[in-house]
C-alpha angles and dihedrals in degrees: 000000000000122000136164111273093245096050093045097049093083092046091050091051092049096044091049090054089048091051092052092051091047090054088058088053095240108184114263095023092115089063092064120072109253123222113236097188147311141226139175121250120197119206143149090287096052135266120324130192109226116207116203119214134169117274110270136188123242128308122267087245094058105025092072088071091052099052109116094243092048095044089064092049090052091051090053089046092226120169093233109130112247111239140167117249110263094250091053094046090052091050092049091051093047092051091047092052092046090050091049092049088052093049093047090048087057091050094253127135111200098215098197109043109165138130092271089063095052113088134193118231117240128239112252111298098187095101095051123098127223093264091057090054099041112114130207106263093176093062093051102036113094128179114237120224132175118242091224092057096241114145103196116125105274100139141356114300091236136035116212112199119215117255118215121220095236096153092053097049114122104233101164126119091280095055118160125205126191135201111240141179107053090176092112091042122120129203108236120224092270096054091090090055093055 
């Protein structure tokens, strides 16, 4: 994830506090995405702070469409609403609540909790080779053009959309979901005391 240095400073502060609490094995920490590292990347559009996280499966918002039983319904274009099986919905909700309890215990308010910020863990990726993990850049790279026809540098020449790791999501009985994107998070007044 790449963000401008200013907008990511708060997220870096919060994720660092989360990582420290996770090291102490505070209950619920494994239901919040843990920061692995960060670095700055300079480019034609300025300096961006890149936050490094573990590879994760799709979001709760989008994974429902990629469940095997729902994938078939989409192919048939039926009007049946796509839903998670009851056992899975209960597990997602439980993990979300445990993650929120953890965050609030650390004095952190998420600020943008929604299904797009809840991620499924992946199955182990260690045994896969680079070819298995390579994603289709052509399908998700789009040239950017201004509607007014101007060609001055106003943005990158190409937009590369993120690709979720749907096929690697761990969707078995012991699924694990994690709260992500603490960029809108705010430390509450008691974060400094923790």
